[in-house]
C-alpha positions as CSV (number, residue, x, y, z in Angstrom):
1,X,0.2,-0.4,0.4
2,X,3.2,2.5,0.3
3,X,4.6,4.2,-2.1
4,X,7.0,7.1,-2.7
5,X,7.8,9.5,-5.8
6,X,11.2,11.9,-4.9
7,X,10.2,14.4,-7.3
8,X,13.0,17.7,-8.4
9,X,10.1,20.6,-8.5
10,X,9.1,23.6,-10.7
11,X,6.0,25.4,-12.4
12,X,5.9,22.8,-15.2
13,X,4.8,19.3,-15.2
14,X,6.0,17.1,-17.8
15,X,5.4,13.7,-17.6
16,X,6.3,10.8,-19.8
17,X,3.7,7.9,-18.2
18,X,2.2,5.1,-20.5
19,X,-1.3,6.3,-21.8
20,X,-4.1,4.9,-20.5
21,X,-6.9,2.8,-21.9
22,X,-9.0,4.4,-23.9
23,X,-12.7,5.8,-23.1
24,X,-15.8,6.8,-24.9
25,X,-15.7,9.5,-26.5
26,X,-17.2,13.1,-25.4
27,X,-19.0,15.4,-28.1
28,X,-18.9,18.0,-25.2
29,X,-15.1,18.3,-25.3
30,X,-13.6,19.5,-28.3
31,X,-9.9,19.3,-28.7
32,X,-8.2,21.6,-31.3
33,X,-5.0,22.0,-32.3
34,X,-2.7,24.7,-34.6
35,X,0.4,24.3,-36.3
36,X,1.8,27.9,-35.4
37,X,5.6,27.4,-36.7
38,X,6.9,23.9,-38.8
39,X,7.9,22.5,-35.4
40,X,5.3,23.8,-33.1
41,X,1.7,23.2,-32.1
42,X,-0.6,24.6,-30.0
43,X,-3.7,23.0,-28.7
44,X,-6.8,24.4,-27.2
45,X,-9.8,23.5,-25.6
46,X,-13.2,23.7,-23.7
47,X,-14.8,22.1,-21.2
48,X,-17.6,23.4,-18.6
49,X,-18.9,20.3,-17.4
50,X,-19.1,20.4,-13.7
51,X,-17.3,18.6,-11.4
52,X,-14.3,18.4,-13.6
53,X,-10.9,18.3,-11.6
54,X,-8.8,18.6,-14.5
55,X,-7.2,17.1,-17.9
56,X,-4.5,15.0,-19.2
57,X,-3.3,15.7,-22.7
58,X,-1.7,13.1,-25.0
59,X,0.1,12.2,-27.7
60,X,1.5,9.6,-30.3
61,X,2.8,9.5,-33.5
62,X,0.5,6.9,-34.6
63,X,-3.3,7.1,-33.9
64,X,-4.0,4.3,-33.0
65,X,-0.9,4.9,-30.2
66,X,0.7,3.5,-27.8
67,X,0.1,7.1,-26.1
68,X,2.0,9.3,-24.0
69,X,1.1,11.5,-21.4
70,X,2.3,15.3,-21.9
71,X,0.7,17.1,-19.2
72,X,-2.0,16.7,-16.2
73,X,-3.3,20.0,-16.1
74,X,-5.9,21.9,-14.2
75,X,-9.3,22.7,-15.1
76,X,-8.7,26.4,-15.8
77,X,-6.4,25.6,-18.0
78,X,-7.8,25.5,-21.5
79,X,-4.5,25.4,-24.2
80,X,-0.7,23.5,-24.4
81,X,2.1,24.4,-26.7
82,X,4.3,20.9,-27.9
83,X,7.4,22.7,-28.8
84,X,10.3,21.9,-30.9
85,X,9.2,18.9,-32.7
86,X,10.5,17.0,-34.8
87,X,10.3,17.9,-38.4
88,X,8.2,15.5,-40.9
89,X,6.6,14.6,-38.4
90,X,2.4,13.4,-37.8
91,X,1.7,13.6,-34.3
92,X,-1.9,12.6,-32.7
93,X,-3.3,14.4,-29.3
94,X,-6.2,13.4,-27.2
95,X,-7.6,14.6,-24.2
96,X,-9.1,13.1,-21.3
97,X,-11.1,14.4,-18.0
98,X,-10.1,13.3,-14.3
99,X,-12.2,13.8,-11.0
100,X,-11.7,12.6,-7.5
101,X,-12.1,13.8,-4.2
102,X,-9.3,15.6,-2.0
103,X,-7.7,15.6,1.5
104,X,-4.9,17.5,3.1
105,X,-1.9,15.1,3.6
106,X,0.4,14.9,7.1
107,X,3.4,17.5,6.3
108,X,7.0,16.5,7.5
109,X,9.6,18.6,7.1
110,X,12.9,17.0,6.0
111,X,16.5,18.3,5.7
112,X,16.4,17.2,2.1
113,X,12.5,18.2,1.4
114,X,9.3,17.1,2.0
115,X,6.9,13.9,2.6
116,X,3.2,13.9,2.9
117,X,1.2,11.1,3.9
118,X,-2.5,10.0,3.9
119,X,-4.8,7.6,4.3
120,X,-6.0,5.6,1.1
121,X,-9.7,5.5,1.2
122,X,-10.6,5.3,-2.2
123,X,-11.2,1.8,-3.7
124,X,-11.2,2.6,-7.6
125,X,-8.8,5.0,-7.9
126,X,-6.5,5.5,-11.4
127,X,-3.8,7.3,-8.9
128,X,-3.1,10.0,-7.0
129,X,-1.9,13.7,-7.7
130,X,0.4,15.6,-5.4
131,X,-1.4,19.4,-6.2
132,X,0.0,22.8,-4.8
133,X,-1.3,26.2,-4.2
134,X,1.1,28.6,-4.3
135,X,1.6,32.1,-2.0
136,X,-0.8,34.6,-3.1
137,X,-2.2,31.6,-5.5
138,X,-6.1,31.4,-6.4
139,X,-5.6,27.4,-7.7
140,X,-4.2,24.3,-7.4
141,X,-2.0,23.0,-9.9
142,X,-0.9,19.0,-10.3
143,X,2.9,18.7,-9.3
144,X,2.9,14.7,-9.2
145,X,1.4,11.5,-10.3
146,X,1.5,8.8,-8.1
147,X,0.2,5.0,-8.5
148,X,-3.0,3.9,-7.1
149,X,-3.1,2.5,-3.3
150,X,0.4,5.0,-2.6
151,X,0.0,7.1,0.9
152,X,3.3,8.5,0.6
153,X,5.5,10.6,-1.3
154,X,8.4,13.0,-0.9
155,X,8.6,16.5,-2.9
156,X,11.9,18.7,-3.4
157,X,10.1,22.4,-3.3
158,X,11.4,25.9,-5.0
159,X,12.4,28.3,-2.7
160,X,8.8,29.8,-3.5
161,X,7.2,26.9,-2.3
162,X,8.8,26.4,1.0
163,X,5.0,28.2,1.9
164,X,2.7,26.8,-0.4
165,X,-0.7,24.8,0.4
166,X,-0.6,21.1,-0.6
167,X,-3.3,18.8,-1.1
168,X,-3.4,14.8,-2.7
169,X,-6.4,13.9,-5.3
170,X,-7.5,10.3,-5.6
171,X,-9.0,10.8,-9.3
172,X,-10.4,8.5,-11.8
173,X,-9.8,9.0,-15.8
174,X,-13.3,10.3,-17.5
175,X,-13.8,10.7,-21.4
176,X,-11.7,11.3,-24.1
177,X,-11.6,13.7,-26.7
178,X,-11.6,13.6,-30.2
179,X,-8.1,13.3,-31.7
180,X,-6.2,15.8,-33.5
181,X,-3.6,15.6,-35.9
182,X,-0.9,17.6,-37.0
183,X,2.7,17.0,-38.9
184,X,5.2,19.3,-38.9
185,X,7.5,20.9,-41.2
186,X,4.7,22.1,-43.3
187,X,2.4,25.6,-43.5
188,X,0.7,26.1,-40.0
189,X,-2.8,24.8,-40.0
190,X,-6.0,24.8,-38.0
191,X,-7.1,21.7,-37.3
192,X,-10.5,20.1,-35.4
193,X,-10.2,16.5,-37.0
194,X,-8.1,14.5,-38.6
195,X,-6.2,15.9,-41.6
196,X,-4.9,14.5,-44.8
197,X,-1.5,12.9,-44.3
198,X,1.0,14.6,-46.5
199,X,4.0,14.2,-45.3
200,X,5.9,10.8,-44.5
201,X,6.6,10.4,-40.8
202,X,9.6,8.0,-42.1
203,X,11.1,9.2,-39.2
204,X,9.7,7.6,-35.8
205,X,10.4,9.3,-32.2
206,X,10.0,6.9,-29.3
207,X,7.0,7.1,-27.3
208,X,8.5,9.9,-24.7
209,X,7.8,13.2,-24.4
210,X,11.3,13.8,-23.9
211,X,12.5,12.0,-26.6
212,X,10.0,13.5,-28.8
213,X,11.1,17.4,-28.7
214,X,14.7,19.3,-29.6
215,X,16.1,21.7,-27.5
216,X,16.1,22.8,-23.9
217,X,13.8,20.7,-21.8
218,X,11.9,21.2,-18.3
219,X,13.3,20.0,-15.6
220,X,13.1,16.0,-15.1
221,X,10.1,14.6,-12.8
222,X,10.4,11.3,-11.2
223,X,7.5,9.5,-10.8
224,X,5.2,6.7,-10.2
225,X,3.4,5.4,-13.9
226,X,-0.5,4.8,-13.8
227,X,-2.8,3.3,-15.9
228,X,-6.4,2.7,-16.2
229,X,-7.8,-0.5,-15.5
């Protein structure tokens, strides 16, 4: 029942998790994408349904997968840029909602970071999220993803996160959006559904967000992989 993830933190969360199994497509959760430069893709969505705690953005280089998680995003976030992509490569994107209750964990200050512990009272969660509300912040944002049945995690905060608020969410994955297809290395275009394939994805990247991008990446995260049953 007990697991631990030690994390070097930054404000953004970049994850390279195995994709979870697909659910039913939800027409009320439209995902749109645009190739804003030959190697940058911007994604936008709207989801105003009550009870949504956030979204999981996934990508793949084949429509049938495997899909890799780009990021777990708070409900107020409605856009994401996937930058510095391999040229002449087709990418597929989809969005999944998640729901779940939150609890306030017990915090222990250590010499090299923080430790949080809580009681797992859920029976069907897909995993847990450690969420942070920074000083003077209005919203909580996910900063770590933990496996089901986890009851403890370590976290190394940035200097401005020492006095932040923290909570744990037991989440379950929900509906899957439409799939957006875009190919890099061509003139920018908008997309709300699959586009005709105009360039061959002859150089396929591995199914990892870190390996599918060039240039500077955000700081690494040490996380526990999760997948829906």
